C-alpha positions as CSV (number, residue, x, y, z in Angstrom):
1,X,13.2,37.6,47.3
2,X,11.9,39.5,50.0
3,X,13.3,42.9,50.5
4,X,11.8,43.7,46.9
5,X,8.7,41.7,48.3
6,X,8.7,44.3,51.5
7,X,9.6,47.2,49.3
8,X,6.5,46.9,47.2
9,X,3.9,49.2,47.9
10,X,0.4,49.3,48.7
11,X,-2.8,51.5,48.8
12,X,-5.6,51.9,50.6
13,X,-8.7,54.1,49.7
14,X,-10.5,56.3,52.5
15,X,-12.6,58.0,51.0
16,X,-14.1,59.7,47.4
17,X,-16.0,63.5,47.2
18,X,-18.7,64.3,45.1
19,X,-16.6,65.6,42.4
20,X,-14.7,61.8,42.3
21,X,-11.3,62.9,43.7
22,X,-10.1,59.9,46.1
23,X,-8.1,60.3,48.9
24,X,-6.0,57.6,49.2
25,X,-2.9,55.7,52.2
26,X,0.0,54.9,50.0
27,X,2.9,54.4,51.2
28,X,5.4,54.7,48.4
29,X,8.1,56.9,51.2
30,X,7.6,53.4,53.5
31,X,5.4,55.1,55.7
32,X,2.0,55.6,54.7
33,X,0.9,58.6,53.3
34,X,-1.7,60.9,52.5
35,X,-2.7,61.5,48.8
36,X,-5.3,62.6,46.5
37,X,-6.2,61.3,43.1
38,X,-7.9,63.0,40.9
39,X,-10.9,62.2,38.5
40,X,-8.1,62.2,35.6
41,X,-5.8,59.9,37.9
42,X,-3.8,62.4,38.7
43,X,-1.6,62.1,41.9
44,X,-1.0,64.7,44.5
45,X,0.7,64.2,48.0
46,X,-0.8,65.4,50.9
47,X,1.1,64.8,54.2
48,X,4.7,64.4,54.6
49,X,4.8,62.3,58.5
50,X,7.4,60.5,60.1
51,X,4.2,58.3,61.3
52,X,1.8,56.5,59.6
53,X,-1.9,57.9,58.3
54,X,-4.5,56.3,60.2
55,X,-7.4,57.5,58.1
56,X,-9.2,60.5,56.4
57,X,-12.1,61.9,55.2
58,X,-13.5,65.1,53.2
59,X,-15.7,67.4,54.7
60,X,-18.6,67.6,52.5
61,X,-19.1,70.8,50.9
62,X,-15.2,72.1,50.8
63,X,-12.1,71.3,50.0
64,X,-11.3,70.4,53.9
65,X,-10.1,67.3,54.9
66,X,-10.2,65.6,58.4
67,X,-6.4,63.5,59.1
68,X,-6.1,60.7,61.6
69,X,-2.4,60.1,62.5
70,X,-0.6,58.0,65.4
71,X,2.5,58.5,67.3
72,X,5.5,55.7,66.8
73,X,2.3,52.8,66.2
74,X,0.9,54.1,70.2
75,X,-2.3,53.8,68.3
76,X,-3.4,57.8,70.0
77,X,-5.1,58.8,67.5
78,X,-4.8,62.3,66.6
79,X,-6.5,64.5,64.1
80,X,-5.5,67.6,62.3
81,X,-7.4,69.4,59.4
82,X,-6.4,69.9,55.8
83,X,-7.3,73.0,53.8
84,X,-6.2,71.8,50.0
85,X,-7.6,75.1,48.8
86,X,-5.0,77.0,50.8
87,X,-1.8,75.9,52.1
88,X,-2.7,72.4,52.6
89,X,-0.7,72.0,55.9
90,X,-1.4,69.8,58.9
91,X,-3.2,72.1,61.2
92,X,-4.3,70.8,64.9
93,X,-7.6,70.0,65.2
94,X,-8.2,67.3,68.6
95,X,-5.1,66.9,70.1
96,X,-3.9,65.3,73.1
97,X,-1.7,63.0,72.9
98,X,-2.8,60.8,76.4
99,X,-5.3,59.9,74.9
100,X,-7.0,57.9,71.8
101,X,-9.2,59.8,69.1
102,X,-10.4,57.9,66.4
103,X,-12.5,59.3,63.2
104,X,-16.0,58.6,62.5
105,X,-17.1,60.5,60.2
106,X,-17.3,64.4,58.5
107,X,-20.1,66.4,57.8
108,X,-20.6,69.6,56.3
109,X,-19.4,72.3,58.8
110,X,-18.1,69.5,61.9
111,X,-16.1,66.0,61.8
112,X,-17.2,63.3,64.8
113,X,-15.3,61.3,66.7
114,X,-14.4,58.9,69.6
115,X,-12.7,59.6,72.5
116,X,-11.4,58.0,76.0
117,X,-10.4,61.5,77.3
118,X,-13.4,61.0,80.0
119,X,-11.5,58.1,81.9
120,X,-9.4,55.7,79.5
121,X,-11.8,53.2,79.5
122,X,-15.2,54.3,77.8
123,X,-15.1,55.3,74.1
124,X,-17.6,58.4,73.9
125,X,-18.8,60.1,70.7
126,X,-18.3,63.9,70.4
127,X,-18.9,66.1,67.4
128,X,-17.5,69.4,66.9
129,X,-18.1,72.4,64.8
130,X,-15.3,73.3,62.7
131,X,-16.3,77.0,62.8
132,X,-15.8,77.1,66.9
133,X,-14.2,74.8,68.1
134,X,-17.5,73.8,70.6
135,X,-17.5,70.0,71.3
136,X,-20.6,68.4,71.4
137,X,-21.5,65.4,73.2
138,X,-24.0,62.9,71.5
139,X,-23.1,59.7,73.3
140,X,-21.5,58.8,77.0
141,X,-23.4,55.2,77.5
142,X,-19.6,53.1,78.0
143,X,-18.5,50.4,76.9
144,X,-15.9,49.6,73.8
145,X,-17.3,51.2,70.8
146,X,-15.9,49.8,67.8
147,X,-17.4,51.9,64.9
148,X,-20.7,55.0,64.6
149,X,-22.9,55.2,61.5
150,X,-25.0,58.3,62.0
151,X,-28.2,58.7,60.2
152,X,-28.3,60.9,56.7
153,X,-30.5,63.1,58.6
154,X,-28.5,63.7,61.5
155,X,-31.4,62.4,64.2
156,X,-29.6,58.9,64.5
157,X,-26.3,57.4,65.6
158,X,-26.0,53.4,65.9
159,X,-23.3,52.7,67.9
160,X,-21.5,49.2,67.7
161,X,-20.0,48.1,71.1
162,X,-18.6,45.3,72.8
163,X,-21.5,43.7,74.3
164,X,-22.6,40.0,76.2
165,X,-20.3,37.2,75.7
166,X,-17.1,36.4,73.8
167,X,-17.5,38.1,70.0
168,X,-20.9,39.6,70.8
169,X,-21.1,42.8,68.7
170,X,-24.1,45.2,70.4
171,X,-26.0,47.4,68.5
172,X,-27.2,51.0,70.0
173,X,-28.9,53.6,68.5
174,X,-28.5,57.3,70.2
175,X,-31.4,60.1,69.2
176,X,-28.9,62.9,69.4
177,X,-31.2,65.4,70.5
178,X,-32.2,63.7,73.6
179,X,-29.4,60.9,74.4
180,X,-31.9,58.1,74.9
181,X,-30.7,55.2,73.9
182,X,-32.3,51.9,72.5
183,X,-31.0,48.0,72.1
184,X,-31.6,46.5,68.7
185,X,-29.9,43.6,70.0
186,X,-31.6,42.0,73.4
187,X,-30.0,38.4,72.6
188,X,-28.2,36.1,75.3
189,X,-26.3,34.3,72.7
190,X,-23.0,35.2,70.7
191,X,-24.7,37.8,68.2
192,X,-23.0,40.5,66.5
193,X,-24.3,43.2,64.2
194,X,-21.8,45.2,62.3
195,X,-21.6,47.0,58.7
196,X,-24.4,49.4,59.6
197,X,-25.5,51.7,56.7
198,X,-28.2,54.2,56.8
199,X,-31.4,55.1,54.5
200,X,-31.5,57.9,52.7
201,X,-34.7,58.7,54.1
202,X,-33.1,58.0,58.0
203,X,-36.2,55.6,57.9
204,X,-34.2,52.1,58.7
205,X,-30.8,51.1,58.5
206,X,-29.0,48.1,57.1
207,X,-26.7,45.9,59.2
208,X,-24.8,42.6,58.7
209,X,-24.8,40.3,61.3
210,X,-25.8,36.5,62.6
211,X,-28.8,36.9,65.0
212,X,-30.2,33.1,65.2
213,X,-28.0,31.8,62.2
214,X,-24.4,30.8,61.9
215,X,-23.7,32.8,59.0
216,X,-24.0,36.4,59.0
217,X,-26.5,37.7,56.3
218,X,-27.9,41.5,55.9
219,X,-30.9,42.7,57.5
220,X,-33.2,46.1,57.9
221,X,-33.7,47.2,60.5
222,X,-36.6,49.8,60.0
223,X,-36.9,52.1,62.7
224,X,-40.5,52.6,63.3
225,X,-41.7,48.9,64.0
226,X,-38.1,48.1,65.4
227,X,-38.3,44.8,63.0
228,X,-34.9,43.3,62.1
229,X,-35.9,41.7,58.4
230,X,-33.5,39.7,56.3
231,X,-32.5,40.8,52.8
232,X,-29.8,39.1,51.8
233,X,-28.0,35.6,53.4
234,X,-26.6,32.4,52.3
235,X,-26.5,29.3,54.8
236,X,-22.6,28.5,53.3
237,X,-21.5,32.0,53.2
238,X,-21.2,35.2,55.8
239,X,-22.7,38.5,53.9
240,X,-21.7,41.5,54.4
241,X,-24.0,45.0,52.7
242,X,-23.5,48.4,52.0
243,X,-26.8,50.2,51.2
244,X,-25.3,53.4,48.7
245,X,-27.1,56.3,49.3
246,X,-29.4,57.4,47.4
247,X,-31.2,53.8,47.9
248,X,-30.9,52.2,44.5
249,X,-28.6,49.9,45.2
250,X,-27.2,47.1,48.7
251,X,-23.1,46.5,47.8
252,X,-23.1,42.9,49.0
253,X,-19.9,41.3,49.9
254,X,-19.4,37.7,50.0
255,X,-17.4,36.1,51.7
256,X,-16.4,31.8,50.9
257,X,-13.2,30.6,52.5
258,X,-10.8,33.5,52.3
259,X,-12.1,35.0,49.5
260,X,-14.6,38.2,49.5
261,X,-16.5,38.6,45.9
262,X,-18.4,41.8,45.3
263,X,-21.9,42.5,44.0
264,X,-25.2,44.2,43.4
265,X,-28.2,44.1,44.5
266,X,-31.8,45.8,44.4
267,X,-33.3,47.2,47.7
268,X,-35.5,44.6,48.1
269,X,-32.3,42.0,47.9
270,X,-32.1,41.1,44.7
271,X,-29.2,40.4,42.6
272,X,-28.5,43.1,39.6
273,X,-24.7,42.5,38.7
274,X,-21.8,41.1,40.1
275,X,-18.7,42.9,39.6
276,X,-15.7,41.6,38.0
277,X,-12.8,41.7,40.4
278,X,-10.2,39.3,39.4
279,X,-10.2,36.0,41.2
280,X,-8.8,34.4,43.6
281,X,-8.5,37.9,46.2
282,X,-10.7,39.9,48.7
283,X,-12.4,43.0,47.5
284,X,-13.7,44.2,51.4
285,X,-14.3,42.9,54.3
286,X,-10.5,41.5,54.9
287,X,-8.6,44.5,53.4
288,X,-8.3,47.3,55.5
289,X,-10.5,49.8,54.4
290,X,-14.3,49.0,53.6
291,X,-15.5,50.5,50.2
292,X,-16.4,53.6,49.8
293,X,-20.0,55.0,47.9
294,X,-19.6,58.4,46.3
295,X,-22.6,60.9,47.5
296,X,-24.8,60.4,44.9
297,X,-24.4,56.5,44.8
298,X,-23.2,56.6,40.6
299,X,-19.5,54.9,42.0
300,X,-17.7,52.9,44.2
301,X,-14.3,52.9,45.4
302,X,-13.0,49.8,46.4
303,X,-9.9,48.0,48.2
304,X,-8.8,45.3,46.8
305,X,-6.2,42.4,48.1
306,X,-5.2,39.0,46.7
307,X,-2.2,36.5,47.5
308,X,-0.4,37.8,44.6
309,X,0.1,41.7,44.4
310,X,-0.6,44.2,46.8
311,X,-3.4,46.1,47.5
312,X,-4.8,48.5,45.0
313,X,-7.9,50.3,44.3
314,X,-10.7,50.1,42.1
315,X,-13.1,52.4,40.7
316,X,-16.7,50.8,39.7
317,X,-19.3,52.2,38.3
318,X,-22.5,52.1,39.4
319,X,-24.6,53.1,35.4
320,X,-21.7,51.5,33.2
321,X,-20.3,48.5,35.4
322,X,-16.9,50.0,33.8
323,X,-13.9,48.4,36.7
324,X,-11.0,51.2,36.8
325,X,-8.0,50.2,38.3
326,X,-6.0,53.0,40.7
327,X,-2.2,52.2,41.1
328,X,1.2,53.2,42.8
329,X,1.8,56.2,40.6
330,X,5.6,54.6,40.0
331,X,6.3,51.5,37.6
332,X,6.2,48.2,39.7
333,X,7.3,45.3,38.8
334,X,5.3,42.1,40.2
335,X,6.9,39.0,40.7
336,X,5.9,35.9,39.6
337,X,3.5,34.3,43.0
338,X,0.8,31.7,42.7
339,X,-2.4,31.2,45.0
340,X,-2.4,28.8,47.4
341,X,-4.5,25.6,47.5
342,X,-7.1,25.1,50.4
343,X,-7.6,21.8,52.3
344,X,-9.6,20.5,55.4
345,X,-7.5,18.7,57.9
346,X,-9.1,16.6,60.7
347,X,-8.5,18.0,64.5
348,X,-8.4,15.5,67.3
349,X,-12.1,15.9,67.5
350,X,-13.2,15.7,64.3
351,X,-13.9,19.4,63.7
352,X,-11.9,19.8,59.9
353,X,-9.7,23.0,59.9
354,X,-9.4,25.1,56.9
355,X,-5.5,25.9,55.6
356,X,-4.3,27.5,53.1
357,X,-1.5,25.5,51.7
358,X,1.4,27.3,49.6
359,X,4.3,25.1,48.1
360,X,7.7,26.6,46.7
361,X,8.2,25.0,42.7
362,X,9.5,21.4,42.5
363,X,7.7,20.5,45.9
364,X,10.7,23.4,48.4
365,X,13.1,21.4,50.7
366,X,10.7,19.6,53.0
367,X,10.8,22.2,55.8
368,X,7.1,23.9,56.4
369,X,6.0,27.2,58.5
370,X,2.9,27.4,60.3
371,X,1.7,31.2,59.9
372,X,-0.8,31.8,62.3
373,X,-2.7,34.6,62.0
374,X,-3.9,37.1,65.6
375,X,-7.2,38.0,66.9
376,X,-8.0,35.3,67.5
377,X,-11.9,36.3,66.0
378,X,-10.2,37.8,63.1
379,X,-9.2,35.2,59.7
380,X,-6.3,35.0,56.9
381,X,-8.3,35.4,53.8
382,X,-6.4,35.3,50.5
383,X,-4.8,38.5,50.7
384,X,-1.5,40.3,50.3
385,X,1.0,38.8,52.6
386,X,4.7,39.8,51.6
387,X,6.0,37.1,54.5
388,X,4.0,34.2,53.5
389,X,5.9,34.8,49.5
390,X,8.8,35.4,50.8
391,X,9.2,32.2,53.3
392,X,8.3,30.2,49.8
393,X,11.1,31.8,48.2
394,X,13.0,30.4,50.6
395,X,12.1,26.7,50.0
396,X,9.7,26.4,53.0
397,X,6.1,25.2,52.3
398,X,3.6,27.5,53.9
399,X,0.8,26.8,55.5
400,X,-2.2,29.4,56.4
401,X,-4.7,27.7,58.9
402,X,-7.8,29.3,60.0
403,X,-7.9,27.2,63.4
404,X,-10.7,27.0,65.5
405,X,-12.1,31.0,67.0
406,X,-11.5,32.1,63.4
407,X,-13.9,34.5,61.8
408,X,-15.5,33.2,58.5
409,X,-16.6,30.0,59.2
410,X,-19.9,30.7,61.0
411,X,-20.7,31.6,64.3
412,X,-20.6,28.4,65.8
413,X,-16.4,28.0,64.2
414,X,-15.4,30.8,65.6
415,X,-16.5,30.2,69.5
416,X,-15.0,26.9,69.6
417,X,-12.2,28.5,71.6
418,X,-13.7,30.8,74.0
419,X,-12.4,31.0,77.8
420,X,-11.9,27.5,78.6
421,X,-11.8,25.9,75.1
422,X,-8.8,27.8,75.0
423,X,-6.1,25.5,74.3
424,X,-8.3,23.8,71.9
425,X,-7.1,25.8,69.1
426,X,-3.5,24.7,70.1
427,X,-5.0,21.2,69.2
428,X,-5.7,22.5,66.3
429,X,-1.7,23.3,65.4
430,X,-0.9,19.5,66.5
431,X,-3.3,18.0,63.8
432,X,-2.0,19.9,61.7
433,X,1.0,18.5,61.9
434,X,0.2,15.5,61.9
435,X,-1.3,16.4,58.4
436,X,2.2,17.9,57.0
437,X,3.3,13.8,55.4
438,X,0.2,13.9,53.1
439,X,2.2,16.9,51.5
440,X,5.0,16.2,51.3
441,X,7.1,18.0,54.8
442,X,9.5,16.7,57.1
443,X,8.0,17.1,60.6
444,X,11.0,17.9,62.6
445,X,11.5,20.5,60.1
446,X,8.8,22.5,61.0
447,X,8.5,26.0,62.5
448,X,5.9,28.4,63.8
449,X,5.3,32.0,63.0
450,X,2.6,34.3,64.2
451,X,2.1,37.8,65.3
452,X,-0.4,39.7,68.2
453,X,-2.7,35.7,69.8
454,X,-0.8,34.4,66.5
455,X,2.3,34.8,68.9
456,X,0.5,33.3,71.7
457,X,-0.6,30.7,69.5
458,X,3.4,30.3,68.6
459,X,4.2,30.0,72.5
460,X,1.2,28.0,72.9
461,X,2.5,25.2,70.6
462,X,5.8,25.1,71.8
463,X,5.0,25.1,75.6
464,X,2.7,22.7,75.6
465,X,3.7,20.1,72.0
466,X,7.4,20.9,72.0
467,X,8.2,17.6,71.2
468,X,6.7,19.2,67.6
469,X,8.5,22.0,66.6
470,X,11.8,22.8,65.5
471,X,11.9,27.1,66.3
472,X,9.6,29.8,66.2
473,X,8.8,33.5,65.4
474,X,7.4,35.5,68.0
475,X,5.7,39.1,66.8
476,X,4.0,41.1,69.7
477,X,2.6,37.6,71.4
478,X,1.2,37.3,74.6
479,X,3.1,35.0,76.5
480,X,0.9,35.6,80.0
481,X,-2.9,35.5,79.4
482,X,-2.6,37.0,83.2
483,X,-0.4,39.3,82.4
484,X,-1.0,40.6,79.3
485,X,-4.9,41.8,80.4
486,X,-3.5,43.3,84.0
487,X,-1.2,46.0,81.4
488,X,-2.8,46.1,78.8
489,X,-4.5,49.4,78.1
490,X,-7.8,49.6,80.1
491,X,-9.8,50.4,76.9
492,X,-8.6,46.9,76.0
493,X,-9.1,44.8,78.7
494,X,-12.4,45.0,79.2
495,X,-13.1,43.6,76.0
496,X,-10.5,40.9,75.7
497,X,-11.5,39.6,79.0
498,X,-14.8,38.3,77.2
499,X,-12.5,36.6,75.0
500,X,-10.4,34.7,77.0
501,X,-11.7,35.0,80.4
502,X,-12.0,37.0,83.6
503,X,-9.1,37.5,86.1
504,X,-11.3,38.7,89.0
505,X,-13.0,34.5,88.5
506,X,-10.8,32.8,85.3
507,X,-7.3,33.6,86.7
508,X,-6.8,29.7,87.8
509,X,-7.6,29.2,83.9
510,X,-5.7,31.8,82.6
511,X,-2.6,31.0,84.2
512,X,-3.3,27.1,83.1
513,X,-3.3,28.6,79.7
514,X,-0.2,30.8,79.8
515,X,2.7,29.9,77.9
516,X,5.1,31.2,80.3
517,X,3.5,28.4,82.8
518,X,5.0,26.2,81.1
519,X,8.0,27.6,79.9
520,X,10.7,25.1,81.3
521,X,8.7,22.8,78.9
522,X,10.3,25.1,75.7
523,X,13.0,23.5,74.0
524,X,12.9,25.3,70.7
525,X,14.4,28.5,69.6
526,X,12.7,31.2,69.5
527,X,13.1,34.3,68.0
528,X,10.6,37.4,69.1
529,X,9.9,41.2,67.6
530,X,8.0,43.6,69.3
531,X,7.4,47.7,69.2
532,X,7.9,49.7,72.4
533,X,4.5,51.5,72.4
534,X,2.4,48.7,71.8
535,X,-1.3,49.6,73.5
536,X,-2.2,45.8,73.3
537,X,-0.1,43.9,73.9
538,X,2.4,45.5,76.4
539,X,6.5,45.1,75.8
540,X,6.5,43.3,79.0
541,X,4.9,40.5,77.5
542,X,8.3,39.5,75.5
543,X,10.6,40.7,78.0
544,X,9.5,38.6,79.9
545,X,9.3,35.1,78.5
546,X,13.0,36.3,76.7
547,X,14.2,36.1,80.1
548,X,13.2,32.8,81.3
549,X,14.0,31.3,78.3
550,X,17.1,32.9,78.2
551,X,17.5,31.7,81.9
552,X,17.6,28.3,81.3
553,X,19.7,28.9,78.1
554,X,17.2,28.0,75.6
555,X,18.1,29.9,72.1
556,X,16.2,33.4,72.2
557,X,16.6,36.3,70.2
558,X,14.6,39.9,70.7
559,X,13.9,42.5,68.6
560,X,12.9,45.7,69.6
561,X,11.4,49.0,67.8
562,X,10.9,52.2,69.5
563,X,8.7,53.2,66.8
564,X,6.8,51.2,66.7
565,X,3.7,49.8,68.3
566,X,1.3,47.1,67.7
567,X,3.6,45.2,64.6
568,X,5.9,46.7,62.5
569,X,4.0,49.7,59.7
570,X,7.5,50.9,58.5
571,X,9.6,49.6,55.9
572,X,12.9,50.5,57.5
573,X,12.1,47.9,60.4
574,X,10.4,45.3,58.3
575,X,14.1,45.6,56.4
576,X,15.5,45.3,59.3
577,X,13.4,42.2,61.2
578,X,12.5,40.5,59.3
579,X,15.4,39.5,57.2
580,X,16.7,38.3,60.1
581,X,14.1,36.4,61.5
582,X,14.0,34.4,57.9
583,X,17.9,33.4,58.8
584,X,16.7,32.5,62.3
585,X,14.4,30.2,60.0
586,X,17.6,28.8,57.8
587,X,19.2,28.3,60.5
588,X,17.0,26.0,62.6
589,X,15.4,24.1,59.7
590,X,18.4,23.3,58.2
591,X,18.2,20.5,56.0
592,X,18.1,17.1,58.4
């Protein structure tokens, strides 16, 4: 069943133009390419690259499209231009493969992008004139920039960058004419502000964040008074909001235990109408694309995902409330899959760990796989996860926990693994293992599976709890927090040290918390997958853990893909790697 699941294509919405055309990322070819879907539903293929399209935006007032793409998953985004009224061939716009360039916005006649070409560490905001090629630097104040949002009148840009402790995100306002910078977020605690959207008259903006509260709420920030006023809040759920371009509505996403629902609100925060997306999935935030408003505020384009079908797109009419699905251009036969059951599992200190449980029909054969998400400040929501569905089809019970440090459950929860608390999240894995008999799992037949930080958790579980786990599958994981921080891309080291600890001051603890430092304790067989071009977790992390285990004659296998980066993006590589990983689990989780 796994190859069929991996072959299911998915869609992601990139943009909508003034005439209702959509830019859609679609991986029907096995590598995500750019397509245009007209208001009548007709499809047009726009790119045919060997690499995936990362992002794309229409240039207002024209039939031009700016496209971001990289090479071999190296995340060094390059920008190209498509003229859909002409040859529709990609023309280089901002190309320099030594650096990272990320598409921010397209304005009439110009494009805004961030780049680290000044010093490889800091990201600057640059505006490029499409007619002359002239570039103007709008922000060069340093830092790892998560997002940039220009005001409608182009007088301001809001810059969201890493700042403060651990997961904090700092919001800066930059006046484009003078370069003057002011800080919206002068907080001492771990506060994040994100999802910025401007009011149509540029008098203020909406943002979402958790200043002086545990859960994200939607706020209005007024430029004249510099006042931050709560607009929509819910003490039990995280909320994210986006203002419509006409100022008549606010779209609010509500996250509840991994399910994300959407609703329209009025400018003063009052509820107007819920958006009737299918239940049990995510309409924003946890999927790859945020919702996109049409320029007149009359339509929304939403990427939707759930555990039972791959991501696809909805058009939503604000006036009528009609939802129209945009699906793959060719018929797709979906398997019969089930939504998970949600539990809370008590950990060593009384904290309750959220976990989704997927069980095979009939209860399975007693084996289980714990799938740990990356981040760590991410969450595994109720989204499409073909590997989880495939593991369930193999007969394994699959647990998908949001261990401490995960987003989506409040500021307190995602702060509980910061720096010296790192190994407490590993102890959550032991609590889940102790709980397994309550759902009919044989504790001697349980494996760990995870990617990126989840890969670190796999290795940490095997190293710090060797008696608990029968096997591990590590995908682009961290073996040593020290060598990871030393060798990751320079721009990422700046932001990752805030979460894990600083090489200059915390090296002793970083060594202590590294699986590689306890490699002699690992007895369980390990399967490792890595991309050769990974700019985040270098291939050397995989190579050193595999070498150490092979030296001790611990069963271990490493698959390296030369055209991949931080994870597997190409279907051909997924179809090669994951069936081998599944066979590895069949071998080591066989019936007792």
